[in-house]
Backbone bond lengths (Angstrom), bond angles and torsions (degrees), N, CA, C in turn:
res aa  C-N    CA-C-N  psi(-1)  N-CA   C-N-CA  omega(-1)  CA-C   N-CA-C  phi
1 M - - - 1.461 - - 1.548 108.53 -
2 K 1.306 117.46 131.95 1.410 125.09 179.10 1.549 113.75 -67.77
3 P 1.255 119.86 131.77 1.437 121.57 178.54 1.584 112.24 -67.37
4 T 1.397 113.62 150.22 1.488 114.83 -179.92 1.506 107.47 -76.80
5 E 1.267 112.16 170.37 1.550 122.18 177.21 1.498 106.73 -54.13
6 Q 1.348 118.87 -48.38 1.437 122.55 -171.29 1.600 104.49 -68.04
7 E 1.246 122.62 -41.42 1.495 124.28 179.85 1.509 108.71 -63.20
8 T 1.300 118.48 -37.67 1.522 123.54 -177.27 1.543 108.41 -68.64
9 Q 1.300 114.77 -41.35 1.529 117.19 178.98 1.517 108.62 -67.19
10 K 1.298 118.96 -39.99 1.485 122.92 -179.37 1.513 108.58 -62.87
11 L 1.328 117.82 -47.56 1.417 123.09 178.53 1.531 111.27 -57.78
12 F 1.311 114.25 -44.90 1.387 121.99 178.27 1.550 114.56 -58.59
13 R 1.311 112.84 -51.72 1.490 119.52 174.05 1.542 115.91 -55.56
14 E 1.387 115.00 -39.96 1.403 119.05 176.28 1.523 112.19 -67.05
15 Q 1.280 119.79 -38.05 1.409 123.24 173.14 1.485 112.59 -63.87
16 C 1.223 124.35 -39.83 1.484 131.10 179.39 1.535 104.94 -66.28
17 R 1.301 119.16 -44.60 1.485 117.05 178.69 1.555 112.54 -64.53
18 R 1.354 116.42 -35.51 1.420 119.30 178.24 1.530 109.88 -67.59
19 Q 1.257 117.50 -40.31 1.465 120.34 179.55 1.560 110.66 -63.73
20 M 1.341 117.14 -36.43 1.490 120.11 -174.84 1.553 105.88 -72.63
21 D 1.367 119.16 -15.90 1.473 116.37 176.89 1.482 111.42 -78.91
22 R 1.296 121.57 -15.49 1.483 125.93 179.25 1.525 105.66 -68.86
23 P 1.284 115.89 155.97 1.417 123.92 173.02 1.590 109.40 -67.24
24 L 1.323 117.45 150.03 1.467 120.18 -178.11 1.465 110.19 -56.12
25 A 1.284 121.78 -41.27 1.516 122.31 -173.46 1.607 108.40 -65.46
26 A 1.233 113.34 -40.06 1.528 116.60 174.93 1.541 110.51 -63.81
27 R 1.301 119.21 -41.87 1.425 120.17 -176.06 1.542 108.05 -64.60
28 I 1.379 113.81 -41.09 1.543 114.96 178.88 1.528 109.81 -68.39
29 K 1.307 118.22 -42.17 1.464 117.57 -177.33 1.527 114.28 -64.04
30 Y 1.325 117.24 -38.66 1.445 118.85 179.74 1.525 114.72 -96.48
31 G 1.333 116.05 0.07 1.452 118.13 -176.42 1.497 113.00 -86.25
32 F 1.360 119.20 -13.65 1.479 121.40 -174.59 1.478 107.12 -120.64
33 C 1.328 120.30 139.74 1.440 127.32 177.31 1.497 103.85 -106.74
34 R 1.382 117.11 115.57 1.400 120.90 173.61 1.525 109.07 -79.32
35 T 1.416 115.40 128.14 1.393 121.07 -175.98 1.543 107.38 -127.55
36 Y 1.287 118.18 131.42 1.584 118.69 175.72 1.496 106.75 -69.11
37 K 1.326 113.58 130.35 1.476 121.90 170.49 1.515 113.18 -108.23
38 P 1.264 118.65 108.13 1.515 116.73 -172.39 1.533 108.87 -61.10
39 V 1.272 108.27 143.63 1.508 122.45 178.76 1.558 108.01 80.63
40 L 1.314 117.67 -56.12 1.491 121.81 -175.48 1.545 108.56 -61.81
41 D 1.292 121.81 -38.51 1.431 125.19 -177.76 1.505 114.40 -87.22
42 D 1.310 119.41 -7.32 1.441 128.12 -174.09 1.512 112.83 -73.32
43 A 1.291 121.04 -23.53 1.464 124.38 -177.86 1.536 106.71 -128.27
44 P 1.387 118.02 146.72 1.398 120.61 -179.29 1.578 118.45 -67.24
45 W 1.383 110.31 -25.38 1.469 116.83 176.21 1.519 107.48 -170.43
46 R 1.352 115.84 160.42 1.428 125.68 175.87 1.542 112.37 -137.09
47 A 1.245 119.96 145.88 1.481 119.51 176.01 1.519 109.79 -127.74
48 F 1.329 118.53 144.33 1.435 124.14 -178.59 1.496 109.73 -130.12
49 N 1.313 118.34 145.46 1.406 120.70 -179.18 1.512 115.80 -77.78
50 S 1.370 115.09 -20.11 1.414 120.64 -179.83 1.479 110.85 -151.31
51 M 1.309 114.49 163.08 1.495 117.84 175.35 1.472 110.95 -68.14
52 A 1.342 120.62 -31.34 1.486 123.73 177.86 1.521 105.32 -62.12
53 E 1.393 117.80 -47.29 1.521 116.70 -177.55 1.540 109.98 -63.04
54 Y 1.322 117.14 -42.61 1.530 117.63 176.68 1.507 111.32 -58.03
55 R 1.347 119.95 -47.33 1.415 121.61 -179.15 1.566 111.93 -60.97
56 A 1.340 117.06 -43.16 1.436 119.17 178.67 1.501 110.25 -62.68
57 W 1.380 119.12 -35.54 1.421 120.99 -177.93 1.513 110.17 -70.56
58 C 1.393 116.09 -39.94 1.488 118.01 175.77 1.519 115.14 -60.96
59 E 1.344 114.67 -40.60 1.476 119.07 -176.89 1.617 106.47 -70.29
60 A 1.284 118.14 -35.95 1.456 117.53 -177.52 1.515 114.42 -82.29
61 N 1.316 121.43 -21.89 1.383 121.75 -172.12 1.531 118.27 -117.73
62 L 1.432 119.18 -23.34 1.458 119.05 -172.59 1.456 109.40 -99.64
63 P 1.427 115.52 147.75 1.405 119.73 177.65 1.558 110.75 -68.27
64 D 1.327 117.10 150.72 1.446 122.76 -176.42 1.583 111.39 -56.46
65 Y 1.377 117.36 -40.65 1.398 118.85 -173.19 1.542 115.32 -66.56
66 L 1.291 118.32 -10.67 1.463 121.45 177.21 1.460 112.51 -75.80
67 G 1.351 118.79 -20.92 1.437 123.24 175.41 1.514 114.56 83.26
68 F 1.321 119.43 23.47 1.498 117.40 178.62 1.534 112.65 -102.18
69 K 1.335 118.70 11.16 1.394 121.65 177.21 1.529 111.24 -86.17
70 R 1.321 114.87 153.19 1.489 118.31 -177.99 1.492 109.47 -70.06
71 A 1.283 115.20 142.60 1.521 123.24 177.52 1.531 109.72 -72.69
72 P 1.358 113.54 139.92 1.414 113.60 -177.46 1.615 114.38 -71.76
């Protein structure tokens, strides 16, 4: 049986309270999910002379699903 909206909210609040009982270091450690991003993670840094140069590089090199393309 699917829980009601009210039950779902109650469960979510209880989960949040449990998480707040953890030490800060543990919340930071487990609160972020490191995901490899193709091309972006392949070099330690990049520098561009202008925003236009950066945008052109993004459009030419990054996969669409990363969301760095210009909006139509």
